[in-house]
N, C-alpha and C positions, 0 to 999 in steps of 0.2 A: 175510906181514904179522905175524899172531900165530901163528908156526908151532908153538907148544906145544899149540895145539888142533887142529892137523892130523895126519893119519896120515902116514907116510913115503911112501906111494905111493898114488895115486888111480886109480880105474878109471872109464872113460868111461861116462856113463850112456846107457841106451838110449833111442832117440827113439820117441815114441808119436804115432800119427796120431789126430787128433780127428775125431769124426763131425760132419758139418756138418747142422744143423737143418733140417727141411723144414717148410714152411708148411702148415698144415692146411687142407683143402678145405672151405669152409662148406657146410652141408647144404642141400639144395634145398628151396626153399619149398614148403609144403604147399598143396593146393587150398583155395580158400576154402570155408568151411562156413557154414551158416545160423546166425544168431546165437542163442546160448542164454543165457538169464538164469541166472548162477551167484551163489550167496551166498558162495562162497569168495573169499579175497584172493588177488590174482595172487602168484606166487612171486617173491622178491626176485631181481633180475637180477644182483646183484654177485657175481661168482665168488669161491670160497673161496681159489683159489690166486693166487700172485703172478704178474703178467704184465709183465716188463720189456720195454722196447723192443728190437727186434731187434738194433740196433746195440750196445747195452748188454750184451744176452745174448751176442752173439758175442765182445764184448771179454773178458767174464768167463770165457767157455768158453777162450779163448785163453790168458788168464792161468792158469787152471787147469791146462791142459795143461803150460805152462811149469813151473808150480810143482811138479807131480808129477815132472818130469824133474829140476829142481833139488834136489828133497828127496831123491831117490835118490843124487844126487852128493853131497850133504851128508853122508849117512849113511856114504858111502865115504870122504870127506875129513876129517871132523871126528873128532878123538880123543875119543870119547864118554866115557872114563874121566876126562877132565880138565874136563868141562862142570860138575860139582858145585862145582869151586873158581873157575871163571870169573866175573868180574863181568858184569853184564848189558850195560854199555856195551862191554866188549871182545867179548863173543860176538855182539852185534849188528853190531860192526865187521868181525868175522871173517866172519859169514854174508853181509854185503853185499859184502865183498871176493871171496868165493868165488863168489857169484852173479854178480858183475860179470865176472869172468874166464870163467865158463861161457857167459854170454850173449854175450861178445864172441867167444869161440871158435865159437859156433854162428851168429854173424851175426844175432842178434836184437836189434833196437833197440826200447827202451821209453823213454817219457817219464819225467820225474822223479816224477809222481804214481804211475804204474804201478810203477815201480821201488821207490818207498818202500812202497807197499801189498804188493808181492811180498816184500820183506823182512821186513815185519811178519808175514805169513802164514808165512814159513819160520821165523821165530823162534818163533812160537806152535806150529808142529809140533814143534819140538825141545824147547823148554821148557815150553810150555803144553798146552792141550787142543785144539789144531788149530782146526777151524772153529767150535767152541763158543766160543772166547775172545772173538770179536767180539760174540756175543749177551750173554755174562756181563758185558762191560764196558757194555752198553747199559742205562742206568738206568731207561728206560721200560719195560723187559721185567721181568714178574714171574714167569713160568713159561716154560720151554723144553721141548717135547715132541717127541721124534724118533721117527718112524714108518719105520724103515728108513734106509739110507744117503742116499736122495735126496728125503726128505720131512720137513722140520723146521718145525713150527709154534711160534709164540711167542704169549703172551698180553700184550696191551698194554691198559691201562685196562679190564680186564675183558672184552675181545674177543679171540678167538682170530684169527690171520691167519697165512698161510704165508710162511715166510721164503724168500729167495733163496739162502740158504747151504745148502751140500750136502757130504756126504762123498764121496770118490771111489768106494768100493765098500764092501761089507759088511766086508772085511778092515780097511779104514781105520778104520771105526766101532768094530770090536771092539778095535782096538789102543788107541784113545782110552779105552774103557771099562775096559780092563785097566789102563791107566795110572792111572786114577782109583781103582779099588778096591785095587790093589796098594799104593798109597801109604798107605791106612789098615788095611793088614793083612787085607784080604778077598780072595776069589777068586770068579771066575764062569766057569763052563764047562758042557759037557753034563751033567755029574753034579750040578752046583750052579747051575741056569739063571737064578737071580734073586738079586739083592743090593740091600741098603740101604747107603748110605754117606754121608759128609759131606765136601763139597769144603773146600778150605783156608780159604775165605772164610765158611765156615759154611752154605752152600747145602745143601738136602737133595737127595739123589741116589738114584734108583731105576733099576735096569736089569733087563731080561729078555731073554735070548739065545736063539737058536734051539737045539734044535728046538721049544721052547715057543712063542717068537715066530716066527710062520709066515713073515711077508713081510720079515724082517730084524729086528735087534735093536731093542727099545723102550727108550727112555730118557726119564725124566721128571726134571726139575731144578726145584724150587721155590727161587728166589733169595732169598738172605738180605738183608733190609734192613739197611743200614749205619745209616740214620737212623731210628730207631723213631718211630712216630706216637704223640703224646701225646692226651690227652683233648680238648685245644683244636683239635688237627688233625682229629681225627675229627668233632667238632661243627661245624668249618668246611667240611668235605667233605660234610656231611649224612648221616653214618653214624647220628647220633642227634641228640636236642635237648638243649638247655641244661637243661632240667627233668629229663631222664633222667640227665644227667651229674651233676646235684646229688643226685638220688636214689642213684646208683650210689656216689658219694663217700662218703654217709652209710652205705651198706651195707657197703662195704669197711672204712671206718674203725671201725664199730661191730662188726667181727669177725663178720659174717654168713657162713655158708658158701655160696659161689656155684659153680653149674655153668654153664658156657658150652656151649651146644648148636649145632650146625648141620652143614650138609653140607660136603663136601670143597671147600676153596678159598673158604668163605664168610667167612672172616676171624676164626676162632675164636681163633688164636694172637695176632693183632693185638689183638683185644679183650682177651684175658687180659694181654697186656702193658700195655695202657693201664689197666686196672683196678688193676694192681699198683702204679702210680704214687701211689695213694691210701694205700698201707701206710706206717706210720710208720718212721722211720728207726732207731728203737730196737729193732725186732723182729728176731727171728732167723727167717730164711726158708730153707728147704730146697726146691730145686726137682728134680724128677725127669722126665726126658724120654728118649724113644728117640733122637731127634737134638736136640742142644742148639740151641734157637731163641729161647727166652725172653731178654729183655734187661732184667733188672731193674736199677734204678739206686740201690737201697738200699746201705747200707755192709755190713750183716751178711747176706750170701747165700752159701749152700753148694750148689753145682750137682752134680748126679749125672746120669749118662748110662747107660743100659742097655747090654748087650754081648752079641752073638749068640754061638752056640757056634763053636768053631774047627773046622778040617778033620776032627778026630777026633771031633766032636760034644761036646766038653767045654768048660767054662770059660764057660758062659753065665750072665749076671746079668740077671734079669728085673726088670720095674717092681715086682713084688711084693716081691722080695729088697730092692730099694732103700727101698721104703716101710717095711718091717718094721725095717731098720736105721736109717732116719731117726727112727723113733719113739724110739730110744734115743739120740738126739743133741741132746735138749732143744730142739726146735724150738718156735717160737711159731705159726708157720704152715707148712704143707705145701702146695706147689703142684705138681700133677702135669700135664705138658704135655698128655697124652691118656690117658684111661682106656678101655681097649678089651677088657679080659679079666678074669682072676681076681683081679688087683689091687684091683678095685673094693671087695672085702670089706674089705681093709685100710685103703682110703681112707675108707669109711663109719666103720669103727672109729676111725680118727684124728679125724673130725669129731666123734664122739660122746664122746670121752675128753679133752677139754680142749685140743684144737688148733683153736679156734673161728678163723674167718677163713680157713679153707683153701680153695683153688680148683682147679678142673680143668675140662677140655673132654671132651665126647662127642660122637658123630656121632648126630644125631636132627633130625627135620624140625619138631618143635615140642615145647612144654613136656611135654604128656602122652606123647609117644612118648619123650622123654628119660627120664622114669620108668620106662616099659616097658623101655627098654634097660638101665637100672640093674638091674632085676628079673632080666632075662635073663642079664646078666653075673654076678650072684650065683649063679644056676643053674649057669652055666659053670664056676664055681669049684669045683663038686662038693660044696658044702656043703648037707647036708639040713636045710632049715629050712621051716617052714610059710610059706605065702604071706603071711599076715597079720603074721608076724613080720618077714619081709623088708620088707614096706611100713612097719611100724612104724619099722624101723631107717633106712629112706630118709626118711621124714617127719620124724624127729627129728634127722637129720644135714644134709639139704639145706635151706636156707632160701630161696634165690632162684635161678631158672633164667633165664638171659639168651640169648634166641634170636638168632643171627646168620644171615643169609641172603644168598646172591648171586642177585639178581633177574635177570629175563630180559634186561634191557638192560646187564648186566655190573656194575651198581652193587652194592656191598655195604652192607646196612643192618642195624642191630639192630631186628628186626621185633617183638619182644615182650619185656617184662620180667614175669615171673610168680612170685608168691609161694607158697610151700607152707605152708599154714595148720594142717595136722594131719591126723587121720584122721576120717572119718564112716563108722562101721561097718567094713567092710573095704576102703573105697576111700580114696586119698589125696586130700584136698581141697586145691584151689588156686585162686588168683584172679589175674587179670591187671590190672596196675597201669598199664603203658604199652604202646602198639602203634603200628605203622606202618600208617596207614589208606590203602590204594590207592584212587584215584579214577578214573584212566583211563589212556589211552596217547596220546602224541603222534604226529603223522604219521611222525617218524623213530624210532619204537618207544621212546622214552623214558618211563619210568614217572612218572605223575603221582600224587603223594600227599603225606601230611603225617603228622607224629608227634603223637600226642594221648594224653592220660591217659583211662582208662575210666571215671572218676568214682568209683572204689572208693579209699577211703583206705587207706594202707599199714597192714598188720597189725603192723609194727614202728615206728609213729610214737612211741610211748611210749619204746621203747628208744633211737631217735634223739634224742629230747628229753633224756634222761637222760645221754647221752654228749656233749651239747652241739651237737647237730645239730638244731635246732628248724626243720624245714623249713615254709614257709608252706603253708597248706592249698590255696591257688590252684593249686599244681603238679599237683593231682589233679583239677583241673576239665577237662572235656573241651574240645578244641579244634575249632571248626567249620571245615570245608573253606573255602579262600579262593575 
């Protein structure tokens, strides 16, 4: 059909026999025991793993076996050197033709749906990321977590669930990992068993391979959101209240320095993206990230990304290097995707030397912990400073700490907005302005609560007024539970 994509000779693929699944024998019932009053809640009965019907499972296993055979045959038949110049339509047609010939040769009959699915999976193996392609295209999935070749979990709407997608074996998984990291000039092997990379669509990728990963390679993919969530979206989803949005708009527009703190997967980057929408279009913004995720919509944005060392251990560009250079590039604001090390001292210096309105994220469980984390990171930088001097630096640099949290029901909420008001002796003083007040839990484990002000008037109210954001005093009134 498209002979330029085929080799001159093809070898017959080997036939593999699939193992037939066996049904599990149910455990024998335990003898009846005397009733005992327990204060514990009964464990949830829903299993963590996916349990497709036997018929569907057998169908997928059969298709998997056929796909493995055909993939071997494709590698023997396709001219891999010509694939880079082949159009998607031509390549799909060629794969479909080769697959059809091999199926007919082996006497395998598939319906139209199975044949289309098989062609798509073969295309993904040749040009894409194999089994991961289906999960990457699913818009409802936010995270993909691979624990070895036969166990892939996904996160949907804040909850983890096991996918029925698997790799054939560890070699198959390693081949896909190598395909990803080699595309961005990285490598992963026994001597360098972990790697950070970015997929073509911007998704964050991390992998760790044996022998460090004991039961098979570990892969984590944080999918890149093509449609960024704005403030209105987050208010509608219940991430925070309209009053909190009005306060944050005033805080960003009046160039307060803001730190967004929270745990892993709590929505720090999403919150930072949303806050950046309040920055005026006339300002020059420089962003510094390990993996470029921020999606700023302003006109004047300069984006920087750190770089790890190469195979010889040279060529590393750290966040601190980027911040130092950014200070020479006449920024109005500096936004650091995440502060996690010695770059904190340069970030604090920037906030204290005319770059008001700068923002960053850090890992912390609450506002007071965020301050402690900043102190620890300054110590990690190896700079000998008295603790009081460090705290004075932090108190004068950081104005607002926004706490983002992922709650037990999977929802992500802005649980606290805290202002730093200065120093009292050797302690940094702060006041909480807004918080999420938890009330209880529903029968299906959904958290009941509401956003409320604490009754404390903002320390920056006069600054807001002078900048044209005269917020009504009622937004600071506590809200009673409904």
